[in-house]
C-alpha positions as CSV (number, residue, x, y, z in Angstrom):
1,M,2.1,-18.1,-4.4
2,T,4.3,-16.1,-1.4
3,Q,2.1,-14.2,0.6
4,F,3.3,-11.9,3.5
5,S,1.6,-9.8,6.4
6,L,3.4,-6.7,7.4
7,M,2.9,-5.6,11.0
8,P,3.8,-1.8,11.5
9,Q,8.0,-2.1,12.3
10,P,8.7,-4.8,9.5
11,Y,8.0,-2.2,6.3
12,N,11.8,-1.5,7.0
13,A,13.5,-4.8,6.4
14,F,11.1,-6.1,4.0
15,L,11.3,-3.3,2.1
16,R,15.0,-3.3,1.7
17,A,14.6,-7.1,0.9
18,I,12.4,-6.5,-1.5
19,I,14.1,-3.8,-3.5
20,T,17.8,-5.5,-3.1
21,N,16.0,-8.6,-4.8
22,P,13.9,-8.3,-7.5
23,V,13.1,-11.9,-8.1
24,R,11.9,-12.5,-4.7
25,A,9.7,-9.8,-5.5
26,K,8.5,-12.4,-8.2
27,H,7.6,-14.6,-5.9
28,V,5.1,-12.2,-4.2
29,E,1.0,-12.4,-4.8
30,E,-0.6,-11.9,-2.0
31,L,0.2,-8.7,0.6
32,H,-1.3,-8.5,4.2
33,T,-0.4,-4.8,5.7
34,S,-1.9,-3.7,9.7
35,N,-2.4,-0.2,10.5
36,V,-0.8,1.3,7.1
37,S,-1.3,5.5,8.3
38,E,0.5,8.5,7.4
39,D,0.4,9.1,10.9
40,D,2.4,6.9,12.6
41,P,6.1,7.8,11.8
42,R,8.6,4.8,12.1
43,E,11.6,4.0,13.5
44,I,13.8,3.8,10.5
45,P,17.6,4.6,10.1
46,E,18.8,7.6,7.7
47,D,20.5,5.3,4.8
48,N,17.6,3.3,4.8
49,I,15.6,6.4,3.9
50,Q,18.0,7.3,1.5
51,F,18.0,3.7,-0.1
52,F,14.2,3.9,-0.5
53,Q,14.7,7.5,-2.5
54,S,16.8,6.0,-4.5
55,A,14.4,3.2,-5.6
56,V,12.1,5.3,-5.9
57,S,13.7,7.8,-8.6
58,K,14.1,4.7,-10.9
59,L,10.0,4.0,-10.5
60,S,8.0,4.9,-13.8
61,L,5.7,7.4,-12.1
62,S,5.6,11.2,-12.6
63,D,8.1,13.0,-10.8
64,E,4.9,14.8,-8.7
65,L,4.2,11.9,-7.4
66,K,7.6,10.6,-6.9
67,D,8.3,13.9,-5.2
68,R,5.3,13.5,-3.0
69,L,6.5,9.8,-1.9
70,N,10.1,11.0,-1.2
71,E,9.0,13.1,1.2
72,G,6.5,11.0,3.0
73,I,9.5,8.7,3.1
74,K,11.5,11.3,4.5
75,E,9.2,11.9,7.0
76,R,8.9,8.3,7.8
77,H,5.6,7.9,7.0
78,S,4.2,4.1,6.2
79,D,1.9,5.2,3.3
80,P,4.6,5.7,0.5
81,M,6.5,3.2,1.9
82,L,3.8,0.7,1.3
83,A,3.5,2.4,-2.1
84,L,6.8,2.1,-2.9
85,L,6.6,-1.7,-2.1
86,L,3.7,-2.3,-4.2
87,C,5.4,-0.3,-7.3
88,K,7.7,-3.3,-6.6
89,L,5.6,-6.1,-6.7
90,P,4.8,-6.6,-10.0
91,N,2.7,-10.3,-9.4
92,L,0.8,-9.0,-6.7
93,K,-2.4,-10.3,-6.5
94,N,-4.5,-10.0,-3.6
95,L,-3.9,-7.1,-1.8
96,F,-5.3,-6.3,2.1
97,L,-4.9,-3.5,4.0
98,Y,-6.0,-3.7,7.9
99,R,-7.2,-0.5,9.1
100,P,-5.9,2.3,6.8
101,D,-6.4,5.8,8.5
102,I,-4.8,7.6,5.0
103,C,-3.6,5.9,2.2
104,D,-3.7,9.3,0.0
105,M,-0.5,7.6,-1.5
106,I,-1.6,4.5,-2.3
107,C,-5.0,5.7,-3.5
108,E,-2.9,7.8,-6.0
109,L,-1.1,4.9,-6.8
110,I,-4.3,3.4,-7.8
111,K,-5.7,5.9,-9.6
112,H,-2.0,6.2,-11.6
113,A,-2.6,2.1,-12.4
114,N,-6.6,2.6,-13.3
115,S,-5.5,5.4,-15.3
116,G,-2.8,3.3,-17.5
117,K,-0.1,5.8,-16.6
118,F,1.4,2.8,-14.1
119,S,1.4,-0.9,-15.2
120,G,2.8,-2.1,-11.6
121,L,-0.7,-3.3,-10.7
122,D,-1.8,-4.8,-13.4
123,K,-2.0,-8.8,-11.8
124,L,-4.1,-7.3,-9.2
125,Q,-7.1,-9.0,-8.6
126,R,-8.7,-9.2,-5.0
127,F,-8.2,-6.1,-2.8
128,S,-9.8,-5.5,1.2
129,I,-10.3,-2.8,3.2
130,K,-10.7,-3.7,7.0
131,T,-11.7,-0.4,9.2
132,I,-12.8,0.5,12.0
133,N,-14.7,3.9,11.3
134,V,-16.8,3.8,8.3
135,F,-17.6,7.3,8.4
136,C,-13.9,8.6,8.2
137,D,-12.8,5.9,5.3
138,V,-16.2,6.3,3.4
139,G,-13.8,8.9,2.0
140,T,-10.8,7.3,1.9
141,V,-13.2,4.1,0.5
142,R,-14.4,7.1,-2.5
143,D,-10.4,7.8,-3.1
144,Y,-9.7,3.5,-3.9
145,G,-12.3,4.2,-7.0
146,G,-10.0,2.8,-9.2
147,V,-8.9,-0.3,-7.7
148,F,-13.4,-1.3,-8.6
149,N,-12.4,-1.4,-12.3
150,M,-8.6,-3.2,-11.9
151,A,-9.7,-5.7,-9.6
152,H,-12.0,-8.6,-9.6
153,E,-13.5,-8.6,-6.1
154,V,-13.3,-5.7,-3.8
155,Q,-14.6,-6.4,-0.4
156,I,-14.7,-3.6,2.6
157,V,-15.4,-5.0,6.1
158,Q,-16.6,-2.4,8.6
159,L,-14.5,-4.0,12.3
160,N,-16.9,-3.1,15.7
161,D,-15.0,-1.3,17.6
162,E,-15.2,-3.0,20.7
163,T,-14.9,-6.8,19.5
164,M,-13.4,-6.2,16.3
165,S,-16.0,-8.5,14.8
166,P,-16.9,-7.6,11.6
167,S,-20.2,-6.2,11.1
168,R,-22.4,-5.6,7.4
169,F,-21.3,-3.1,5.6
170,Q,-23.5,-2.6,2.2
């Protein structure tokens, strides 16, 4: 099993490596992400933006979703880049999101997968969200509803604001 942890900046290099080497992508079974936020533009060269958008055009998703992914990538948001990455990991079993602020594209991808319109997340078994602000993320957690039908294990952890230690959240 191959496991990867993504800190804010490595989306660029890691995503490009996965897109250019599908054999490598098949070995990724677990992915940990950090601070996935739609409001957090990344420093990404224009040639990478075009490369990522080209990869989106080849996905078996609706044109509307591909347009939204391309627009988010153009604006250098990490959420659509993570959604693209998830589309390219055919054997992903475990997904851990740490402090997701806004993940509209990921939620949309999960809805597509849950409805049978996208088979790229069929092997997902374990899904975990760790968050600071449960009030903000209750809406987000609700948007992740499709994952409850897909994964065998779903975990929602609220982190204490000051100590970042887990609190009980039922």
